[in-house]
C-alpha positions, -999 to +999 in steps of 0.1 A: -002+000+002+032+024+007+043+015-025+012+026-040+008+055-024+044+069-032+043+058-069+012+077-062+026+109-052+059+105-078+036+108-103+015+138-094+048+156-091+060+147-126+026+155-139+030+190-118+067+197-127+060+192-165+030+212-160+047+238-145+078+236-178+045+237-200+032+270-185+074+283-186+075+276-223+041+290-231+046+326-208+083+324-238+067+318-265+041+348-261+068+370-248+088+361-281+054+368-303+050+398-286+083+409-292+084+395-326+056+418-334+067+449-317+105+446-334+086+444-374+065+471-365+090+498-350+109+496-389+078+519-397+089+539-369+121+553-393+095+570-414+059+570-395+064+580-357+068+565-328+036+545-328+028+555-365+023+588-347+045+612-371+066+638-362+048+672-361+058+689-396+065+662-411+050+649-443+049+614-436+007+604-428+003+594-401-002+561-394-019+551-360-057+568-374-059+533-394-081+503-379-062+472-384-074+462-411-074+494-431-039+493-431-032+463-436-052+462-469-036+498-468-002+474-471-009+448-495-018+479-520+012+485-516+029+455-521+004+444-552+013+478-568-024+485-564-006+523-550+024+531-553+045+550-531+083+574-527+092+539-513+066+519-493+051+501-523+092+483-524+093+481-484+066+464-483+073+438-511+101+427-484+075+415-456+052+386-461+018+387-456+016+371-420+042+396-414+021+427-427-006+418-407+010+416-376+026+452-380-013+460-387-027+444-356+000+464-337-003+497-356-044+503-362-064+517-344-078+485-322-117+503-319 
């Protein structure tokens, strides 16, 4: 009887340890995904300012007023050549559709 209880306790401890490892890995994965998304969106700051807010008097459009879906549509239009610009049509082609979606989700208006 004692051996069975020790075995059950050992199994419970191993199960809890595995659950903690999975939870920690998941938390690390989520943090890595956030950092990846932020790094993609940060590339836009060179021209459009931090968080899509251009500097006062700048000629670049303020992009933080766009919803995520509207921003994604514009990025896709640049990528496909449906919309041209001085440099955006070239930059957009350097990203995958998934990366453009991530950028739009990070920078787009959440309403």
